[in-house]
C-alpha positions in Angstrom: 101.3 108.5 125.2 104.0 107.7 126.6 104.3 103.2 125.5 103.6 104.6 122.0 106.0 107.4 122.0 108.8 104.6 123.4 107.6 102.1 120.4 108.1 104.5 117.5 111.9 105.3 119.6 112.5 101.7 120.1 111.7 100.5 116.6 114.2 102.8 115.1 117.2 102.3 117.5 118.6 99.6 114.8 117.8 101.5 112.0 119.3 98.9 109.7 118.1 95.9 111.5 114.7 97.8 111.5 114.5 98.4 107.7 116.2 95.1 106.9 112.9 93.4 108.6 110.6 95.6 107.0 112.1 94.9 103.4 111.6 91.6 104.2 108.5 91.0 105.5 107.4 93.5 102.2 108.9 91.6 99.6 107.3 88.5 101.4 104.2 90.0 101.1 104.4 91.1 98.0 105.2 87.5 96.8 102.5 85.9 98.9 99.9 88.1 97.3 101.4 88.0 94.1 101.1 84.0 94.0 97.1 84.2 95.3 96.7 86.3 92.3 98.1 83.8 90.3 95.3 82.1 91.8 92.7 84.0 91.7 93.6 84.4 87.6 93.1 81.2 87.2 89.7 80.8 88.4 88.5 84.1 87.3 86.6 82.1 84.3 84.3 80.4 86.8 83.5 84.0 88.1 81.8 84.5 84.1 79.8 82.0 84.2 76.0 82.1 84.1 73.6 79.6 85.5 71.1 80.0 82.7 73.6 78.5 80.0 74.9 75.1 79.4 77.6 73.5 77.5 76.8 70.2 74.7 79.8 68.8 73.8 80.8 65.7 72.3 80.9 62.9 75.5 83.8 61.5 74.6 86.3 64.5 74.6 86.3 68.1 74.0 88.2 67.8 71.0 86.0 65.9 69.0 82.8 68.0 67.0 79.7 67.4 66.8 77.3 67.4 63.7 75.7 70.8 63.1 72.7 69.4 62.4 72.5 68.5 65.9 71.3 72.5 66.9 67.6 71.8 65.6 66.7 68.5 67.6 68.6 70.6 70.7 65.9 73.9 70.6 63.3 71.5 70.5 64.2 70.4 74.0 61.5 71.9 76.4 63.2 74.3 78.9 65.3 75.9 76.0 65.5 79.3 74.9 68.0 79.7 72.7 70.7 77.3 71.2 74.2 78.8 69.7 77.4 77.1 68.6 81.7 77.7 68.4 84.5 76.3 67.1 87.9 76.4 68.2 90.1 77.4 65.8 93.3 79.1 67.3 95.7 79.1 64.6 98.8 81.6 64.4 98.8 85.4 64.6 102.1 87.3 63.3 104.1 84.6 65.8 103.1 81.6 67.8 103.6 83.5 71.0 100.8 85.6 70.3 98.1 83.6 71.8 95.0 84.9 72.6 91.5 82.5 71.9 90.4 82.6 68.2 86.7 81.0 67.6 84.5 80.6 64.8 80.9 81.3 65.7 77.5 81.6 64.8 77.0 85.1 64.3 73.0 85.6 64.5 73.5 83.9 68.1 76.2 84.0 69.8 76.2 87.5 70.8 72.3 87.2 72.3 74.0 84.0 74.6 76.6 86.5 75.9 74.8 89.7 77.0 78.7 90.5 78.7 80.5 90.9 75.8 79.4 94.5 74.9 79.2 95.3 71.5 77.8 98.8 69.4 74.9 98.1 67.2 76.4 99.1 64.3 79.2 97.2 64.5 77.7 94.0 65.4 75.7 94.6 62.2 78.6 95.1 60.3 80.2 92.2 61.6 76.9 89.7 59.9 77.1 91.2 56.9 80.5 91.1 55.4 81.6 86.9 55.6 85.3 87.5 57.0 84.5 89.8 59.4 85.7 88.9 63.1 85.2 90.8 66.4 88.1 91.1 68.9 88.2 92.0 72.3 89.3 95.3 73.8 92.6 93.9 75.1 93.9 92.8 71.8 93.2 95.1 70.0 95.0 97.3 72.4 97.9 94.6 72.4 98.0 94.7 68.5 97.2 98.1 68.0 94.5 96.9 65.8 91.4 99.1 64.8 88.0 98.9 62.3 88.9 98.3 59.0 92.4 96.6 59.8 93.2 93.2 58.5 94.0 90.0 60.3 96.2 87.1 58.4 96.0 84.2 60.2 97.8 80.8 59.9 95.4 77.9 60.3 97.2 74.9 62.6 94.2 72.9 63.3 92.5 73.7 59.8 95.5 74.3 57.3 95.6 77.4 55.3 96.0 81.2 55.1 92.7 83.1 56.9 92.5 87.1 56.1 89.8 88.5 58.4 89.1 91.9 58.7 88.2 93.8 62.3 84.5 95.1 61.9 84.1 95.8 65.8 85.9 95.8 69.3 84.1 94.5 72.6 84.5 95.5 75.9 83.2 93.5 79.0 80.5 94.3 81.3 81.7 92.6 83.9 85.3 92.5 85.9 85.7 89.0 84.8 85.2 89.1 81.1 87.8 87.9 79.4 88.6 91.0 76.9 91.2 89.0 74.8 89.1 86.9 72.5 88.7 86.7 68.6 85.6 85.7 67.1 84.5 85.6 63.1 81.9 83.5 61.4 81.5 79.5 61.7 80.2 79.3 58.0 83.8 80.9 56.9 85.4 78.6 57.9 83.2 75.4 56.7 83.1 77.3 53.3 86.9 76.5 53.4 86.6 73.3 55.0 84.1 72.1 52.4 86.6 73.2 49.7 89.7 72.0 51.0 88.6 69.1 53.6 85.3 68.2 52.7 85.1 64.9 55.3 85.6 67.9 58.5 83.1 70.4 57.3 80.0 70.6 58.4 80.6 70.0 62.1 81.1 72.4 65.6 82.9 72.8 68.6 80.5 72.6 70.9 77.0 74.2 71.6 75.9 76.8 74.1 72.7 76.3 75.2 70.2 79.4 76.6 67.6 77.9 79.3 64.8 79.7 80.2 65.0 78.1 84.5 68.3 77.9 85.6 66.3 75.4 88.5 65.8 73.3 85.5 69.2 72.9 84.3 69.5 68.8 85.6 65.9 68.2 83.2 67.6 69.8 80.3 70.7 68.4 80.6 69.5 65.1 80.7 66.8 65.5 77.9 69.4 66.7 75.4 72.2 64.1 76.1 68.9 61.4 76.5 68.1 62.6 72.3 71.7 61.8 70.7 72.4 58.6 73.6 73.6 55.9 70.5 74.4 57.9 68.1 77.8 58.5 66.4 78.6 61.3 68.1 76.8 61.2 72.0 76.7 64.1 73.6 77.3 65.5 77.4 75.9 68.6 78.5 76.7 70.7 81.7 76.7 73.8 83.3 78.9 76.4 81.9 80.6 76.5 85.7 80.9 72.9 85.1 82.8 72.9 81.9 85.2 75.5 83.2 86.0 74.0 86.0 86.9 71.2 83.9 89.3 72.9 82.0 90.7 74.4 85.2 91.0 70.7 87.1 93.8 70.0 84.3 95.7 72.0 86.3 95.1 71.0 89.7 98.3 70.3 90.4 100.1 73.5 89.6 97.4 75.6 91.8 97.4 73.4 95.0 101.6 73.6 94.1 101.4 77.7 94.0 98.8 77.9 97.4 101.4 75.8 99.0 104.2 78.2 98.3 102.2 81.1 99.2 101.5 79.5 102.9 105.2 78.7 103.2 105.8 82.7 102.4 103.6 83.2 105.4 106.1 80.9 107.5 108.9 82.6 106.3 107.4 86.4 107.3 106.9 84.7 111.1 111.0 83.7 111.1 112.1 86.9 110.1 110.3 89.6 111.9 110.7 86.5 115.3 114.3 86.4 115.1 114.6 90.5 115.2 111.9 90.4 118.1 114.1 87.9 119.9 117.3 89.4 119.2 115.8 93.1 120.7 114.4 91.1 123.5 117.7 89.7 124.2 119.3 93.4 124.1 116.3 95.2 126.4 116.4 92.8 129.4 117.7 95.0 131.3 116.1 98.3 130.5 112.9 96.3 130.6 114.1 95.7 134.6 114.6 99.3 135.0 111.3 100.4 133.7 109.4 97.6 136.1 111.6 99.9 139.0 110.1 102.7 137.7 106.5 101.9 138.2 105.9 100.4 134.9 103.3 97.8 135.2 103.3 94.3 133.1 101.0 95.6 130.9 103.4 98.5 129.5 105.9 95.8 129.3 103.6 93.9 126.9 102.3 96.9 125.0 106.1 97.9 124.2 107.0 94.4 122.7 103.8 93.9 121.3 103.8 97.0 119.3 106.5 97.5 118.3 106.3 93.4 116.3 102.9 94.8 115.2 104.1 97.8 113.8 107.2 96.6 112.5 105.0 93.8 110.6 102.1 96.1 109.6 104.1 99.2 107.6 106.0 95.8 106.5 102.3 94.2 105.0 101.4 97.5 103.8 105.0 98.9 101.6 104.3 94.8 100.0 101.1 96.0 99.5 101.8 99.1 97.9 104.5 97.2 95.1 102.7 94.6 94.5 100.1 96.7 92.2 102.5 98.2 89.9 104.3 94.3 89.4 101.0 93.1 89.1 100.1 95.5 86.4 103.8 94.6 84.5 103.1 90.7 85.1 99.5 91.3 84.0 100.5 93.4 80.6 102.6 90.3 79.8 100.7 87.8 80.4 97.5 89.3 79.1 97.2 86.1 77.1 97.1 83.4 79.2 95.1 85.8 82.2 92.6 88.0 80.6 92.2 89.3 84.3 95.2 89.7 86.6 94.2 92.0 89.2 94.7 92.0 92.9 91.7 91.0 95.2 90.0 93.1 98.0 90.2 89.3 100.0 94.0 89.4 98.8 94.7 92.3 100.1 92.9 91.2 103.4 94.6 88.1 103.9 98.0 89.4 103.0 97.7 91.8 106.0 95.4 89.6 108.5 99.0 87.2 108.0 100.8 90.2 108.9 99.3 91.3 111.9 99.1 87.7 113.0 102.7 87.2 112.4 103.6 90.4 114.1 101.0 89.3 117.1 103.2 85.7 116.9 106.4 87.1 116.7 105.9 88.5 120.2 104.8 85.9 122.3 108.9 84.6 122.6 110.2 87.9 123.9 107.0 89.0 125.5 107.4 85.7 127.5 111.4 86.2 128.7 110.5 89.5 129.4 107.3 88.7 132.0 109.4 86.2 133.2 112.4 87.5 134.0 112.4 89.4 137.6 113.6 92.8 138.3 117.2 91.8 140.3 117.5 88.8 137.1 117.4 91.6 134.5 119.5 94.2 136.1 122.5 91.5 136.5 121.3 90.8 132.9 124.5 91.7 130.3 122.9 91.6 126.6 
């Protein structure tokens, strides 16, 4: 008990130094947790993928469409349970900065293939009945104060023109990783506009979503789909939804690696901050350690004082850093909801941050610990710190 009491007293002997050290550790831990949260938000789309969903797209590039007539042939492949399709629309809602996914979909099948998008049955039926109806995610509805029956006017960019949609439903996510920022509307409504204004672009979809009966048959079904369209004007590439999502993330792999590198640099900064404090503290207390030895304190007691103080400072700084991470993350997540639909501090991030804080506390105590242990009582009493 005496050792614990001395640890607390020693820690606050230089209040300003200790406070600044704790503050430095807190800021560094907060920055580390925030960067790890950004990385986690980048990969959260992979968590939302399903093993029984395949994506069939144009083999040349995702930006090239596929004929809507492909649907019937895909559905005939053994192992395929259901087929839907979607088309990236984008457009501008109010302002170009208001980005959120806007897609034209097959209203009869799309929500059947995405059970994680929860929508009341009556809203789903209303959506199907009205040609220019749309469904928006709960986060988008909250951000723009959209309610059932409201009109949304979107100016087309990929598909020029002015499109007016009526909100007929607001969906929520079944899972934590479900994107609640998207907007869906009738592909038929878009196709009608294209037949009138740009006939050459009508009758095409962006990609097909294929539901398979057995995920173990993924390779066989994928190969079967691509085989029937081999040597056609629009050849296909079929892959798992997870692989499809990873393809988009890989485009930003350099940025992600840079963020990961910076996050580990921050751990080094934490170490330097705390190590500097502990080295200064040990130098000042060499004589005190010698006196403690003459009073009967064993080497283990001295080690406990030094290591305990270093660990306590690191843990307090880490805890404060994590505590301030949550409100900051919530604020950032609100502002970046159009880029990161899910922006939450993971339990693994908290555990990693605190583990690093504890590890840094132990490492920072090594040098002062060695100095205190190797300095004799005589030399310690002669020391003028």
